[in-house]
N, CA, C and O atoms as a Tinker XYZ file with bonds, in Angstrom:
   480  protein
     1  N      4.785000  -20.256000  -34.556000    73     2
     2  CA     5.441000  -19.376000  -33.617000    64     1     3
     3  C      4.611000  -19.331000  -32.324000    63     2     4     5
     4  O      3.451000  -18.921000  -32.342000    81     3
     5  N      5.199000  -19.746000  -31.229000    73     3     6
     6  CA     4.515000  -19.783000  -29.943000    64     5     7
     7  C      4.622000  -18.464000  -29.189000    63     6     8     9
     8  O      3.687000  -18.061000  -28.497000    81     7
     9  N      5.754000  -17.800000  -29.323000    73     7    10
    10  CA     5.975000  -16.518000  -28.667000    64     9    11
    11  C      5.995000  -15.466000  -29.765000    63    10    12    13
    12  O      6.880000  -15.470000  -30.620000    81    11
    13  N      5.026000  -14.572000  -29.740000    73    11    14
    14  CA     4.907000  -13.561000  -30.790000    64    13    15
    15  C      5.543000  -12.264000  -30.321000    63    14    16    17
    16  O      5.105000  -11.677000  -29.331000    81    15
    17  N      6.566000  -11.817000  -31.021000    73    15    18
    18  CA     7.195000  -10.539000  -30.708000    64    17    19
    19  C      6.258000   -9.443000  -31.206000    63    18    20    21
    20  O      5.860000   -9.434000  -32.371000    81    19
    21  N      5.911000   -8.519000  -30.308000    73    19    22
    22  CA     5.067000   -7.383000  -30.674000    64    21    23
    23  C      5.774000   -6.110000  -30.244000    63    22    24    25
    24  O      6.820000   -6.165000  -29.597000    81    23
    25  N      5.206000   -4.962000  -30.601000    73    23    26
    26  CA     5.823000   -3.680000  -30.259000    64    25    27
    27  C      4.794000   -2.789000  -29.562000    63    26    28    29
    28  O      3.593000   -2.925000  -29.795000    81    27
    29  N      5.262000   -1.883000  -28.713000    73    27    30
    30  CA     4.358000   -0.886000  -28.153000    64    29    31
    31  C      3.720000   -0.078000  -29.286000    63    30    32    33
    32  O      4.267000   -0.007000  -30.387000    81    31
    33  N      2.563000    0.529000  -29.012000    73    31    34
    34  CA     1.921000    1.376000  -30.023000    64    33    35
    35  C      2.864000    2.474000  -30.490000    63    34    36    37
    36  O      2.981000    2.732000  -31.688000    81    35
    37  N      3.534000    3.118000  -29.544000    73    35    38
    38  CA     4.576000    4.067000  -29.907000    64    37    39
    39  C      5.502000    4.288000  -28.718000    63    38    40    41
    40  O      5.140000    4.040000  -27.568000    81    39
    41  N      6.704000    4.759000  -29.025000    73    39    42
    42  CA     7.695000    5.090000  -28.007000    64    41    43
    43  C      8.210000    6.488000  -28.327000    63    42    44    45
    44  O      8.578000    6.779000  -29.465000    81    43
    45  N      8.233000    7.352000  -27.311000    73    43    46
    46  CA     8.750000    8.709000  -27.464000    64    45    47
    47  C      9.885000    8.902000  -26.486000    63    46    48    49
    48  O      9.722000    8.672000  -25.288000    81    47
    49  N     11.037000    9.326000  -26.987000    73    47    50
    50  CA    12.193000    9.575000  -26.136000    64    49    51
    51  C     12.723000   10.972000  -26.387000    63    50    52    53
    52  O     12.781000   11.439000  -27.525000    81    51
    53  N     13.110000   11.632000  -25.300000    73    51    54
    54  CA    13.805000   12.910000  -25.398000    64    53    55
    55  C     14.742000   13.032000  -24.205000    63    54    56    57
    56  O     14.996000   12.047000  -23.512000    81    55
    57  N     15.255000   14.229000  -23.962000    73    55    58
    58  CA    16.238000   14.404000  -22.896000    64    57    59
    59  C     15.670000   14.104000  -21.508000    63    58    60    61
    60  O     16.438000   13.871000  -20.575000    81    59
    61  N     14.349000   14.106000  -21.350000    73    59    62
    62  CA    13.715000   13.813000  -20.057000    64    61    63
    63  C     13.628000   12.320000  -19.764000    63    62    64    65
    64  O     13.568000   11.912000  -18.604000    81    63
    65  N     13.622000   11.500000  -20.828000    73    63    66
    66  CA    13.475000   10.059000  -20.645000    64    65    67
    67  C     12.647000    9.446000  -21.757000    63    66    68    69
    68  O     12.749000    9.851000  -22.915000    81    67
    69  N     11.823000    8.461000  -21.400000    73    67    70
    70  CA    11.102000    7.674000  -22.400000    64    69    71
    71  C      9.661000    7.442000  -21.959000    63    70    72    73
    72  O      9.403000    7.138000  -20.794000    81    71
    73  N      8.729000    7.586000  -22.889000    73    71    74
    74  CA     7.332000    7.225000  -22.690000    64    73    75
    75  C      6.999000    6.135000  -23.688000    63    74    76    77
    76  O      7.190000    6.316000  -24.891000    81    75
    77  N      6.503000    5.004000  -23.207000    73    75    78
    78  CA     6.089000    3.914000  -24.093000    64    77    79
    79  C      4.599000    3.680000  -23.907000    63    78    80    81
    80  O      4.156000    3.281000  -22.829000    81    79
    81  N      3.821000    3.930000  -24.964000    73    79    82
    82  CA     2.391000    3.590000  -24.936000    64    81    83
    83  C      2.292000    2.153000  -25.396000    63    82    84    85
    84  O      2.484000    1.857000  -26.575000    81    83
    85  N      1.994000    1.262000  -24.474000    73    83    86
    86  CA     1.986000   -0.162000  -24.794000    64    85    87
    87  C      0.816000   -0.519000  -25.694000    63    86    88    89
    88  O      1.007000   -1.138000  -26.740000    81    87
    89  N     -0.387000   -0.140000  -25.302000    73    87    90
    90  CA    -1.597000   -0.407000  -26.092000    64    89    91
    91  C     -2.580000    0.725000  -25.827000    63    90    92    93
    92  O     -2.400000    1.499000  -24.887000    81    91
    93  N     -3.604000    0.824000  -26.639000    73    91    94
    94  CA    -4.654000    1.801000  -26.373000    64    93    95
    95  C     -6.040000    1.149000  -26.371000    63    94    96    97
    96  O     -7.051000    1.828000  -26.549000    81    95
    97  N     -6.080000   -0.165000  -26.168000    73    95    98
    98  CA    -7.343000   -0.876000  -26.057000    64    97    99
    99  C     -7.143000   -2.373000  -26.147000    63    98   100   101
   100  O     -6.074000   -2.850000  -26.530000    81    99
   101  N     -8.191000   -3.115000  -25.788000    73    99   102
   102  CA    -8.173000   -4.556000  -25.993000    64   101   103
   103  C     -7.762000   -5.390000  -24.794000    63   102   104   105
   104  O     -7.788000   -6.619000  -24.873000    81   103
   105  N     -7.384000   -4.769000  -23.688000    73   103   106
   106  CA    -6.962000   -5.534000  -22.518000    64   105   107
   107  C     -7.847000   -5.194000  -21.317000    63   106   108   109
   108  O     -8.251000   -4.045000  -21.135000    81   107
   109  N     -8.142000   -6.214000  -20.499000    73   107   110
   110  CA    -9.064000   -6.030000  -19.383000    64   109   111
   111  C     -8.420000   -6.197000  -18.015000    63   110   112   113
   112  O     -9.059000   -5.923000  -16.999000    81   111
   113  N     -7.174000   -6.638000  -17.968000    73   111   114
   114  CA    -6.451000   -6.757000  -16.699000    64   113   115
   115  C     -5.002000   -6.404000  -16.972000    63   114   116   117
   116  O     -4.428000   -6.830000  -17.974000    81   115
   117  N     -4.409000   -5.617000  -16.070000    73   115   118
   118  CA    -3.002000   -5.234000  -16.200000    64   117   119
   119  C     -2.325000   -5.449000  -14.859000    63   118   120   121
   120  O     -2.813000   -4.981000  -13.830000    81   119
   121  N     -1.203000   -6.155000  -14.866000    73   119   122
   122  CA    -0.414000   -6.403000  -13.658000    64   121   123
   123  C      0.993000   -5.861000  -13.857000    63   122   124   125
   124  O      1.494000   -5.806000  -14.980000    81   123
   125  N      1.623000   -5.463000  -12.761000    73   123   126
   126  CA     3.052000   -5.186000  -12.790000    64   125   127
   127  C      3.718000   -6.234000  -11.911000    63   126   128   129
   128  O      3.211000   -6.577000  -10.843000    81   127
   129  N      4.854000   -6.737000  -12.369000    73   127   130
   130  CA     5.533000   -7.830000  -11.673000    64   129   131
   131  C      7.016000   -7.514000  -11.586000    63   130   132   133
   132  O      7.657000   -7.222000  -12.596000    81   131
   133  N      7.560000   -7.573000  -10.377000    73   131   134
   134  CA     9.012000   -7.477000  -10.187000    64   133   135
   135  C      9.495000   -8.841000   -9.714000    63   134   136   137
   136  O      8.933000   -9.416000   -8.783000    81   135
   137  N     10.537000   -9.357000  -10.357000    73   135   138
   138  CA    11.079000  -10.664000   -9.988000    64   137   139
   139  C     12.597000  -10.575000   -9.918000    63   138   140   141
   140  O     13.235000   -9.951000  -10.767000    81   139
   141  N     13.161000  -11.202000   -8.905000    73   139   142
   142  CA    14.603000  -11.183000   -8.701000    64   141   143
   143  C     15.328000  -12.181000   -9.598000    63   142   144   145
   144  O     14.787000  -13.224000   -9.966000    81   143
   145  N     16.558000  -11.834000   -9.936000    73   143   146
   146  CA    17.439000  -12.683000  -10.740000    64   145   147
   147  C     17.482000  -14.093000  -10.150000    63   146   148   149
   148  O     17.572000  -14.270000   -8.935000    81   147
   149  N     17.416000  -15.098000  -11.037000    73   147   150
   150  CA    17.514000  -16.492000  -10.621000    64   149   151
   151  C     16.183000  -17.149000  -10.314000    63   150   152   153
   152  O     16.110000  -18.372000  -10.198000    81   151
   153  N     15.123000  -16.353000  -10.181000    73   151   154
   154  CA    13.803000  -16.919000   -9.877000    64   153   155
   155  C     13.164000  -17.485000  -11.146000    63   154   156   157
   156  O     13.552000  -17.148000  -12.264000    81   155
   157  N     12.177000  -18.349000  -10.937000    73   155   158
   158  CA    11.388000  -18.934000  -12.025000    64   157   159
   159  C      9.928000  -18.644000  -11.710000    63   158   160   161
   160  O      9.494000  -18.793000  -10.567000    81   159
   161  N      9.171000  -18.231000  -12.716000    73   159   162
   162  CA     7.723000  -18.032000  -12.574000    64   161   163
   163  C      7.018000  -18.766000  -13.702000    63   162   164   165
   164  O      7.543000  -18.893000  -14.808000    81   163
   165  N      5.831000  -19.241000  -13.401000    73   163   166
   166  CA     4.992000  -19.819000  -14.443000    64   165   167
   167  C      4.792000  -21.311000  -14.332000    63   166   168   169
   168  O      3.667000  -21.800000  -14.433000    81   167
   169  N      5.881000  -22.043000  -14.125000    73   167   170
   170  CA     5.803000  -23.508000  -14.034000    64   169   171
   171  C      4.949000  -24.137000  -15.126000    63   170   172   173
   172  O      4.176000  -25.057000  -14.859000    81   171
   173  N      5.081000  -23.655000  -16.331000    73   171   174
   174  CA     4.389000  -24.183000  -17.501000    64   173   175
   175  C      2.881000  -24.251000  -17.323000    63   174   176   177
   176  O      2.267000  -25.305000  -17.483000    81   175
   177  N      2.306000  -23.121000  -16.993000    73   175   178
   178  CA     0.854000  -22.992000  -16.955000    64   177   179
   179  C      0.385000  -22.408000  -18.289000    63   178   180   181
   180  O      1.197000  -21.970000  -19.104000    81   179
   181  N     -0.923000  -22.406000  -18.499000    73   179   182
   182  CA    -1.485000  -21.742000  -19.672000    64   181   183
   183  C     -2.851000  -21.173000  -19.317000    63   182   184   185
   184  O     -3.397000  -21.438000  -18.246000    81   183
   185  N     -3.386000  -20.389000  -20.238000    73   183   186
   186  CA    -4.692000  -19.771000  -20.066000    64   185   187
   187  C     -5.575000  -20.189000  -21.237000    63   186   188   189
   188  O     -5.177000  -20.070000  -22.395000    81   187
   189  N     -6.770000  -20.677000  -20.931000    73   187   190
   190  CA    -7.695000  -21.129000  -21.977000    64   189   191
   191  C     -8.493000  -19.975000  -22.572000    63   190   192   193
   192  O     -8.967000  -20.063000  -23.705000    81   191
   193  N     -8.643000  -18.878000  -21.800000    73   191   194
   194  CA    -9.532000  -17.804000  -22.231000    64   193   195
   195  C     -8.856000  -16.464000  -22.452000    63   194   196   197
   196  O     -9.512000  -15.515000  -22.882000    81   195
   197  N     -7.587000  -16.357000  -22.175000    73   195   198
   198  CA    -6.923000  -15.056000  -22.311000    64   197   199
   199  C     -5.559000  -15.189000  -22.980000    63   198   200   201
   200  O     -4.869000  -16.199000  -22.841000    81   199
   201  N     -5.200000  -14.146000  -23.703000    73   199   202
   202  CA    -3.838000  -13.998000  -24.204000    64   201   203
   203  C     -3.129000  -13.038000  -23.271000    63   202   204   205
   204  O     -3.754000  -12.157000  -22.682000    81   203
   205  N     -1.813000  -13.211000  -23.137000    73   203   206
   206  CA    -1.015000  -12.345000  -22.272000    64   205   207
   207  C      0.033000  -11.617000  -23.107000    63   206   208   209
   208  O      0.780000  -12.233000  -23.867000    81   207
   209  N      0.074000  -10.313000  -22.954000    73   207   210
   210  CA     1.144000   -9.521000  -23.556000    64   209   211
   211  C      2.056000   -9.059000  -22.428000    63   210   212   213
   212  O      1.584000   -8.704000  -21.348000    81   211
   213  N      3.358000   -9.064000  -22.678000    73   211   214
   214  CA     4.362000   -8.707000  -21.673000    64   213   215
   215  C      5.248000   -7.604000  -22.225000    63   214   216   217
   216  O      5.700000   -7.669000  -23.368000    81   215
   217  N      5.494000   -6.583000  -21.396000    73   215   218
   218  CA     6.435000   -5.523000  -21.721000    64   217   219
   219  C      7.534000   -5.563000  -20.670000    63   218   220   221
   220  O      7.258000   -5.465000  -19.475000    81   219
   221  N      8.784000   -5.707000  -21.114000    73   219   222
   222  CA     9.911000   -5.749000  -20.193000    64   221   223
   223  C     10.336000   -4.308000  -19.929000    63   222   224   225
   224  O     11.003000   -3.683000  -20.753000    81   223
   225  N      9.937000   -3.791000  -18.766000    73   223   226
   226  CA    10.267000   -2.412000  -18.404000    64   225   227
   227  C     11.714000   -2.291000  -17.949000    63   226   228   229
   228  O     12.300000   -1.211000  -18.026000    81   227
   229  N     12.294000   -3.384000  -17.477000    73   227   230
   230  CA    13.689000   -3.405000  -17.069000    64   229   231
   231  C     14.109000   -4.830000  -16.764000    63   230   232   233
   232  O     13.317000   -5.609000  -16.234000    81   231
   233  N     15.334000   -5.176000  -17.088000    73   231   234
   234  CA    15.840000   -6.509000  -16.796000    64   233   235
   235  C     15.943000   -7.403000  -18.014000    63   234   236   237
   236  O     15.938000   -6.941000  -19.155000    81   235
   237  N     16.039000   -8.713000  -17.737000    73   235   238
   238  CA    16.216000   -9.692000  -18.811000    64   237   239
   239  C     15.638000  -11.027000  -18.368000    63   238   240   241
   240  O     15.868000  -11.467000  -17.242000    81   239
   241  N     14.879000  -11.675000  -19.267000    73   239   242
   242  CA    14.268000  -12.974000  -18.972000    64   241   243
   243  C     14.435000  -13.927000  -20.145000    63   242   244   245
   244  O     14.645000  -13.517000  -21.286000    81   243
   245  N     14.335000  -15.228000  -19.823000    73   243   246
   246  CA    14.238000  -16.264000  -20.856000    64   245   247
   247  C     12.837000  -16.841000  -20.759000    63   246   248   249
   248  O     12.406000  -17.276000  -19.691000    81   247
   249  N     12.133000  -16.842000  -21.877000    73   247   250
   250  CA    10.772000  -17.357000  -21.940000    64   249   251
   251  C     10.802000  -18.689000  -22.678000    63   250   252   253
   252  O     11.370000  -18.802000  -23.765000    81   251
   253  N     10.182000  -19.696000  -22.068000    73   251   254
   254  CA    10.025000  -20.998000  -22.715000    64   253   255
   255  C      8.538000  -21.223000  -22.913000    63   254   256   257
   256  O      7.752000  -21.080000  -21.976000    81   255
   257  N      8.149000  -21.577000  -24.133000    73   255   258
   258  CA     6.753000  -21.829000  -24.465000    64   257   259
   259  C      6.625000  -23.198000  -25.119000    63   258   260   261
   260  O      7.484000  -23.617000  -25.894000    81   259
   261  N      5.526000  -23.892000  -24.787000    73   259   262
   262  CA     5.291000  -25.241000  -25.315000    64   261   263
   263  C      3.834000  -25.359000  -25.731000    63   262   264   265
   264  O      2.934000  -24.957000  -24.993000    81   263
   265  N      3.608000  -25.908000  -26.909000    73   263   266
   266  CA     2.256000  -26.244000  -27.362000    64   265   267
   267  C      2.351000  -27.553000  -28.124000    63   266   268   269
   268  O      3.043000  -27.650000  -29.138000    81   267
   269  N      1.644000  -28.563000  -27.620000    73   267   270
   270  CA     1.707000  -29.918000  -28.167000    64   269   271
   271  C      3.172000  -30.353000  -28.232000    63   270   272   273
   272  O      3.825000  -30.404000  -27.189000    81   271
   273  N      3.713000  -30.665000  -29.402000    73   271   274
   274  CA     5.105000  -31.131000  -29.479000    64   273   275
   275  C      6.085000  -30.013000  -29.835000    63   274   276   277
   276  O      7.281000  -30.266000  -29.980000    81   275
   277  N      5.602000  -28.808000  -29.974000    73   275   278
   278  CA     6.453000  -27.675000  -30.340000    64   277   279
   279  C      6.950000  -26.948000  -29.086000    63   278   280   281
   280  O      6.185000  -26.711000  -28.152000    81   279
   281  N      8.244000  -26.597000  -29.078000    73   279   282
   282  CA     8.842000  -25.871000  -27.958000    64   281   283
   283  C      9.660000  -24.716000  -28.518000    63   282   284   285
   284  O     10.335000  -24.851000  -29.539000    81   283
   285  N      9.589000  -23.576000  -27.830000    73   283   286
   286  CA    10.307000  -22.388000  -28.274000    64   285   287
   287  C     10.884000  -21.670000  -27.062000    63   286   288   289
   288  O     10.228000  -21.579000  -26.024000    81   287
   289  N     12.111000  -21.160000  -27.187000    73   287   290
   290  CA    12.757000  -20.379000  -26.133000    64   289   291
   291  C     13.275000  -19.085000  -26.738000    63   290   292   293
   292  O     13.858000  -19.082000  -27.822000    81   291
   293  N     13.054000  -17.976000  -26.020000    73   291   294
   294  CA    13.557000  -16.675000  -26.467000    64   293   295
   295  C     13.950000  -15.865000  -25.247000    63   294   296   297
   296  O     13.382000  -16.026000  -24.167000    81   295
   297  N     14.931000  -14.990000  -25.434000    73   295   298
   298  CA    15.326000  -14.054000  -24.384000    64   297   299
   299  C     14.801000  -12.672000  -24.742000    63   298   300   301
   300  O     14.786000  -12.274000  -25.906000    81   299
   301  N     14.370000  -11.951000  -23.708000    73   299   302
   302  CA    13.865000  -10.595000  -23.879000    64   301   303
   303  C     14.504000   -9.699000  -22.831000    63   302   304   305
   304  O     14.796000  -10.136000  -21.718000    81   303
   305  N     14.722000   -8.427000  -23.203000    73   303   306
   306  CA    15.316000   -7.468000  -22.272000    64   305   307
   307  C     14.568000   -6.142000  -22.346000    63   306   308   309
   308  O     13.595000   -6.006000  -23.087000    81   307
   309  N     15.026000   -5.181000  -21.582000    73   307   310
   310  CA    14.354000   -3.885000  -21.457000    64   309   311
   311  C     13.879000   -3.345000  -22.798000    63   310   312   313
   312  O     14.641000   -3.272000  -23.762000    81   311
   313  N     12.596000   -2.966000  -22.841000    73   311   314
   314  CA    12.002000   -2.395000  -24.049000    64   313   315
   315  C     11.351000   -3.396000  -24.968000    63   314   316   317
   316  O     10.635000   -3.003000  -25.888000    81   315
   317  N     11.577000   -4.692000  -24.750000    73   315   318
   318  CA    10.967000   -5.722000  -25.596000    64   317   319
   319  C      9.523000   -5.961000  -25.164000    63   318   320   321
   320  O      9.162000   -5.759000  -24.004000    81   319
   321  N      8.710000   -6.393000  -26.121000    73   319   322
   322  CA     7.311000   -6.714000  -25.851000    64   321   323
   323  C      6.964000   -7.972000  -26.631000    63   322   324   325
   324  O      7.376000   -8.137000  -27.779000    81   323
   325  N      6.196000   -8.866000  -25.991000    73   323   326
   326  CA     5.830000  -10.119000  -26.650000    64   325   327
   327  C      4.480000  -10.595000  -26.152000    63   326   328   329
   328  O      3.977000  -10.123000  -25.133000    81   327
   329  N      3.895000  -11.542000  -26.889000    73   327   330
   330  CA     2.567000  -12.053000  -26.585000    64   329   331
   331  C      2.595000  -13.575000  -26.530000    63   330   332   333
   332  O      3.221000  -14.227000  -27.365000    81   331
   333  N      1.909000  -14.133000  -25.536000    73   331   334
   334  CA     1.720000  -15.582000  -25.428000    64   333   335
   335  C      0.247000  -15.864000  -25.746000    63   334   336   337
   336  O     -0.628000  -15.421000  -25.002000    81   335
   337  N     -0.048000  -16.588000  -26.830000    73   335   338
   338  CA    -1.438000  -16.884000  -27.188000    64   337   339
   339  C     -2.107000  -17.834000  -26.187000    63   338   340   341
   340  O     -1.444000  -18.459000  -25.359000    81   339
   341  N     -3.407000  -17.922000  -26.286000    73   339   342
   342  CA    -4.185000  -18.867000  -25.477000    64   341   343
   343  C     -3.641000  -20.277000  -25.655000    63   342   344   345
   344  O     -3.140000  -20.629000  -26.723000    81   343
   345  N     -3.740000  -21.075000  -24.612000    73   343   346
   346  CA    -3.417000  -22.504000  -24.623000    64   345   347
   347  C     -1.939000  -22.839000  -24.814000    63   346   348   349
   348  O     -1.592000  -24.010000  -24.967000    81   347
   349  N     -1.073000  -21.844000  -24.808000    73   347   350
   350  CA     0.369000  -22.089000  -24.926000    64   349   351
   351  C      0.958000  -22.101000  -23.512000    63   350   352   353
   352  O      0.886000  -21.101000  -22.797000    81   351
   353  N      1.537000  -23.229000  -23.115000    73   351   354
   354  CA     2.178000  -23.333000  -21.796000    64   353   355
   355  C      3.427000  -22.466000  -21.809000    63   354   356   357
   356  O      4.142000  -22.400000  -22.809000    81   355
   357  N      3.684000  -21.794000  -20.675000    73   355   358
   358  CA     4.848000  -20.913000  -20.622000    64   357   359
   359  C      5.436000  -20.855000  -19.226000    63   358   360   361
   360  O      4.763000  -21.070000  -18.218000    81   359
   361  N      6.735000  -20.552000  -19.217000    73   359   362
   362  CA     7.513000  -20.460000  -17.982000    64   361   363
   363  C      8.604000  -19.422000  -18.214000    63   362   364   365
   364  O      9.133000  -19.304000  -19.319000    81   363
   365  N      8.941000  -18.660000  -17.152000    73   363   366
   366  CA     9.945000  -17.605000  -17.258000    64   365   367
   367  C     11.101000  -17.874000  -16.316000    63   366   368   369
   368  O     10.892000  -18.187000  -15.144000    81   367
   369  N     12.329000  -17.752000  -16.824000    73   367   370
   370  CA    13.548000  -17.797000  -16.028000    64   369   371
   371  C     14.128000  -16.389000  -16.048000    63   370   372   373
   372  O     14.352000  -15.820000  -17.117000    81   371
   373  N     14.370000  -15.827000  -14.868000    73   371   374
   374  CA    14.805000  -14.447000  -14.764000    64   373   375
   375  C     16.325000  -14.381000  -14.708000    63   374   376   377
   376  O     16.948000  -14.795000  -13.730000    81   375
   377  N     16.906000  -13.852000  -15.776000    73   375   378
   378  CA    18.351000  -13.753000  -15.941000    64   377   379
   379  C     18.896000  -12.580000  -15.116000    63   378   380   381
   380  O     20.019000  -12.636000  -14.616000    81   379
   381  N     18.099000  -11.529000  -14.980000    73   379   382
   382  CA    18.425000  -10.349000  -14.179000    64   381   383
   383  C     17.202000   -9.987000  -13.351000    63   382   384   385
   384  O     16.105000  -10.473000  -13.624000    81   383
   385  N     17.378000   -9.135000  -12.337000    73   383   386
   386  CA    16.213000   -8.547000  -11.690000    64   385   387
   387  C     15.379000   -7.913000  -12.803000    63   386   388   389
   388  O     15.910000   -7.180000  -13.637000    81   387
   389  N     14.072000   -8.194000  -12.817000    73   387   390
   390  CA    13.249000   -7.804000  -13.957000    64   389   391
   391  C     11.916000   -7.231000  -13.512000    63   390   392   393
   392  O     11.282000   -7.735000  -12.585000    81   391
   393  N     11.501000   -6.169000  -14.190000    73   391   394
   394  CA    10.188000   -5.573000  -13.982000    64   393   395
   395  C      9.387000   -5.747000  -15.264000    63   394   396   397
   396  O      9.795000   -5.283000  -16.329000    81   395
   397  N      8.226000   -6.431000  -15.153000    73   395   398
   398  CA     7.339000   -6.684000  -16.290000    64   397   399
   399  C      6.012000   -5.966000  -16.099000    63   398   400   401
   400  O      5.523000   -5.831000  -14.978000    81   399
   401  N      5.440000   -5.510000  -17.197000    73   399   402
   402  CA     4.047000   -5.088000  -17.240000    64   401   403
   403  C      3.325000   -6.180000  -18.028000    63   402   404   405
   404  O      3.714000   -6.507000  -19.149000    81   403
   405  N      2.264000   -6.744000  -17.428000    73   403   406
   406  CA     1.546000   -7.870000  -18.037000    64   405   407
   407  C      0.120000   -7.434000  -18.336000    63   406   408   409
   408  O     -0.575000   -6.918000  -17.461000    81   407
   409  N     -0.318000   -7.646000  -19.586000    73   407   410
   410  CA    -1.653000   -7.253000  -20.023000    64   409   411
   411  C     -2.422000   -8.498000  -20.459000    63   410   412   413
   412  O     -1.910000   -9.318000  -21.221000    81   411
   413  N     -3.641000   -8.631000  -19.974000    73   411   414
   414  CA    -4.470000   -9.799000  -20.279000    64   413   415
   415  C     -5.697000   -9.367000  -21.082000    63   414   416   417
   416  O     -6.317000   -8.352000  -20.766000    81   415
   417  N     -6.049000  -10.130000  -22.116000    73   415   418
   418  CA    -7.238000   -9.806000  -22.907000    64   417   419
   419  C     -8.521000  -10.043000  -22.122000    63   418   420   421
   420  O     -9.538000   -9.406000  -22.396000    81   419
   421  N     -8.486000  -10.945000  -21.154000    73   419   422
   422  CA    -9.604000  -11.234000  -20.257000    64   421   423
   423  C     -9.041000  -11.376000  -18.847000    63   422   424   425
   424  O     -7.897000  -11.802000  -18.690000    81   423
   425  N     -9.811000  -11.030000  -17.820000    73   423   426
   426  CA    -9.309000  -11.207000  -16.458000    64   425   427
   427  C     -9.001000  -12.673000  -16.157000    63   426   428   429
   428  O     -9.735000  -13.572000  -16.568000    81   427
   429  N     -7.914000  -12.895000  -15.441000    73   427   430
   430  CA    -7.540000  -14.252000  -15.030000    64   429   431
   431  C     -8.416000  -14.707000  -13.870000    63   430   432   433
   432  O     -8.790000  -15.876000  -13.787000    81   431
   433  N     -8.742000  -13.775000  -12.974000    73   431   434
   434  CA    -9.624000  -14.087000  -11.852000    64   433   435
   435  C    -11.057000  -13.823000  -12.287000    63   434   436   437
   436  O    -11.405000  -12.703000  -12.660000    81   435
   437  N    -11.889000  -14.865000  -12.237000    73   435   438
   438  CA   -13.279000  -14.747000  -12.690000    64   437   439
   439  C    -14.201000  -14.340000  -11.540000    63   438   440   441
   440  O    -13.848000  -14.475000  -10.369000    81   439
   441  N    -15.369000  -13.849000  -11.888000    73   439   442
   442  CA   -16.349000  -13.395000  -10.898000    64   441   443
   443  C    -16.747000  -14.499000   -9.920000    63   442   444   445
   444  O    -17.077000  -14.213000   -8.769000    81   443
   445  N    -16.720000  -15.758000  -10.365000    73   443   446
   446  CA   -17.129000  -16.877000   -9.489000    64   445   447
   447  C    -16.007000  -17.355000   -8.580000    63   446   448   449
   448  O    -16.191000  -18.317000   -7.835000    81   447
   449  N    -14.834000  -16.696000   -8.623000    73   447   450
   450  CA   -13.709000  -17.068000   -7.784000    64   449   451
   451  C    -12.727000  -18.020000   -8.436000    63   450   452   453
   452  O    -11.629000  -18.219000   -7.916000    81   451
   453  N    -13.091000  -18.612000   -9.556000    73   451   454
   454  CA   -12.169000  -19.509000  -10.257000    64   453   455
   455  C    -11.154000  -18.673000  -11.040000    63   454   456   457
   456  O    -11.316000  -17.462000  -11.190000    81   455
   457  N    -10.109000  -19.335000  -11.535000    73   455   458
   458  CA    -9.054000  -18.656000  -12.277000    64   457   459
   459  C     -8.793000  -19.374000  -13.597000    63   458   460   461
   460  O     -8.881000  -20.599000  -13.687000    81   459
   461  N     -8.474000  -18.589000  -14.605000    73   459   462
   462  CA    -8.078000  -19.133000  -15.902000    64   461   463
   463  C     -6.568000  -19.354000  -15.898000    63   462   464   465
   464  O     -5.826000  -18.757000  -16.678000    81   463
   465  N     -6.144000  -20.231000  -14.997000    73   463   466
   466  CA    -4.736000  -20.626000  -14.897000    64   465   467
   467  C     -4.740000  -22.140000  -14.811000    63   466   468   469
   468  O     -5.202000  -22.720000  -13.828000    81   467
   469  N     -4.214000  -22.777000  -15.862000    73   467   470
   470  CA    -4.206000  -24.233000  -15.919000    64   469   471
   471  C     -2.766000  -24.698000  -15.921000    63   470   472   473
   472  O     -1.990000  -24.316000  -16.796000    81   471
   473  N     -2.396000  -25.530000  -14.936000    73   471   474
   474  CA    -1.020000  -26.015000  -14.818000    64   473   475
   475  C     -0.922000  -27.489000  -15.126000    63   474   476   477
   476  O     -1.926000  -28.177000  -15.314000    81   475
   477  N      0.314000  -27.960000  -15.174000    73   475   478
   478  CA     0.548000  -29.390000  -15.398000    64   477   479
   479  C      0.126000  -30.210000  -14.208000    63   478   480
   480  O      0.253000  -31.434000  -14.226000    81   479
């Protein structure tokens, strides 16, 4: 399995709305990303030193992941959460305007100015 479906630590909903606690430890960089429908991000890059967890706060995306000869595609929408392991190439196609919260186990930008982003 290249794309691991995971869940927030907990979700609480009431008449006011929804609170989702995504994690309570283990991540060192967090990004928020808004992408418009029809856009593509990623271009099949991978990370050698970090895993990425994604929470779809709103919208819908198709995720394609590749490792060696294995390929996997999955669609995710609001409330879904998933993880891309180290060394797995990935690319996102945005089916709807989408807001993602992205959590990294290690920072992508290193102190020496280099980045843990490896592309084709």
